[in-house]
C-alpha positions as CSV (number, residue, x, y, z in Angstrom):
1,M,23.6,5.4,-8.0
2,K,21.9,7.6,-5.6
3,M,18.5,7.1,-7.3
4,K,18.9,3.2,-7.4
5,I,19.7,3.4,-3.5
6,I,16.8,5.6,-2.8
7,G,14.3,3.3,-4.8
8,Q,15.6,0.3,-3.1
9,L,15.0,2.0,0.3
10,A,11.5,2.9,-1.1
11,Q,10.9,-0.6,-2.0
12,I,11.8,-2.1,1.5
13,I,9.6,0.6,3.2
14,I,6.6,-0.2,1.2
15,A,7.0,-4.0,1.8
16,L,7.5,-3.5,5.5
17,G,4.6,-1.1,5.5
18,I,2.3,-3.4,3.8
19,F,3.3,-6.6,5.8
20,N,2.9,-4.5,9.0
21,V,-1.0,-3.5,8.0
22,W,-1.9,-6.7,6.4
23,V,-0.3,-9.3,8.6
24,L,0.7,-7.9,12.2
25,R,-2.0,-5.3,12.3
26,Y,-4.8,-6.9,10.3
27,H,-7.1,-7.5,13.5
28,R,-5.7,-4.4,15.4
29,A,-7.2,-1.0,15.6
30,T,-5.2,2.0,14.4
31,G,-5.7,5.7,14.0
32,Y,-5.5,5.3,10.3
33,R,-8.6,2.9,9.7
34,G,-11.3,4.0,7.5
35,G,-14.6,5.4,9.1
36,S,-15.0,4.0,12.6
37,A,-13.6,0.5,11.9
38,N,-11.4,-1.1,14.2
39,T,-10.1,-3.9,11.8
40,L,-9.2,-4.3,8.1
41,R,-12.4,-6.2,7.7
42,G,-14.4,-3.4,9.3
43,E,-12.6,-0.7,7.2
44,F,-13.8,-2.6,3.9
45,A,-17.2,-2.6,5.3
46,A,-17.1,1.0,6.2
47,Y,-16.2,1.8,2.5
48,G,-19.1,-0.1,1.6
49,L,-17.2,-2.7,-0.4
50,P,-18.3,-6.5,-0.8
51,S,-16.3,-9.0,1.5
52,W,-14.5,-10.5,-1.4
53,A,-12.7,-7.2,-1.9
54,L,-10.9,-7.6,1.4
55,Y,-9.2,-10.7,-0.2
56,V,-8.4,-9.5,-3.7
57,V,-6.7,-6.3,-2.3
58,G,-5.0,-8.1,0.4
59,T,-3.6,-10.6,-2.0
60,L,-2.7,-7.9,-4.5
61,K,-1.0,-5.7,-1.9
62,I,1.0,-8.7,-0.4
63,S,1.9,-10.2,-3.9
64,L,3.0,-6.7,-5.0
65,A,5.1,-6.3,-1.6
66,I,6.8,-9.5,-2.2
67,A,7.5,-8.4,-5.8
68,L,9.2,-5.4,-4.4
69,V,11.3,-7.5,-2.2
70,V,12.3,-9.8,-4.9
71,G,12.8,-6.8,-7.2
72,L,16.1,-6.0,-5.0
73,W,17.5,-9.1,-6.8
74,V,15.3,-9.3,-9.9
75,P,14.9,-5.7,-11.1
76,V,12.5,-6.4,-13.7
77,L,9.9,-6.9,-11.1
78,V,10.1,-3.5,-9.6
79,R,8.4,-1.1,-12.1
80,P,5.3,-3.2,-12.6
81,A,5.1,-3.9,-8.8
82,A,5.5,-0.1,-7.8
83,V,3.0,0.9,-10.4
84,G,0.4,-1.7,-9.2
85,M,0.9,-0.5,-5.4
86,A,0.5,3.1,-6.7
87,V,-2.8,2.2,-8.2
88,L,-4.2,0.6,-5.0
89,M,-2.8,3.5,-2.8
90,V,-4.9,5.9,-5.2
91,G,-7.8,3.5,-4.4
92,A,-7.2,3.6,-0.7
93,I,-7.1,7.3,-1.0
94,A,-10.3,7.6,-2.7
95,M,-12.1,5.2,-0.1
96,H,-11.0,7.6,2.6
97,L,-12.5,10.5,0.6
98,K,-15.7,8.3,0.0
99,V,-16.4,8.1,3.7
100,G,-15.3,11.4,4.6
101,D,-12.4,10.6,6.6
102,P,-10.1,13.5,7.9
103,A,-7.1,14.0,5.9
104,Q,-4.6,12.5,8.5
105,K,-6.3,9.1,8.0
106,S,-5.1,9.2,4.4
107,L,-1.4,9.9,5.2
108,P,-0.1,6.4,5.2
109,A,-1.7,5.8,1.7
110,V,-0.4,9.3,0.5
111,G,3.0,8.2,1.7
112,M,3.0,4.8,0.2
113,L,1.7,6.5,-3.0
114,V,4.8,8.8,-3.0
115,L,7.2,5.9,-2.2
116,S,5.6,3.7,-5.0
117,I,6.1,6.6,-7.5
118,L,9.7,7.0,-6.3
119,A,10.4,3.2,-6.7
120,A,8.9,3.2,-10.1
121,V,10.8,6.0,-11.4
122,A,14.1,4.7,-9.7
123,A,13.5,1.5,-11.4
124,I,13.9,3.2,-14.9
125,A,16.6,5.8,-13.8
């Protein structure tokens, strides 16, 4: 029972974090943006990614975050959504490494990766 609650908390934290970054702070600077970017669009440009990648990644992250929230009532959604989010977080960490960011800029992605793995494991426990 404890693992289930921990997994559900991870789901909520992941979803809130994604909504915060991709909706509330989309156009705002943070200390975690890749390279010297001040917005998400600038961050993707700093990584050398094509402009369409911003929309693909954003759509995937928001969709997976929604699936994690819905997964509180429809548990079958949790594991695939958490695994998908984990894959995207590995990609985020790789992009920070690609542009030579200091480790602290990767901390949110590392935290989300850990939470995604936790949610995926809790979904099968």
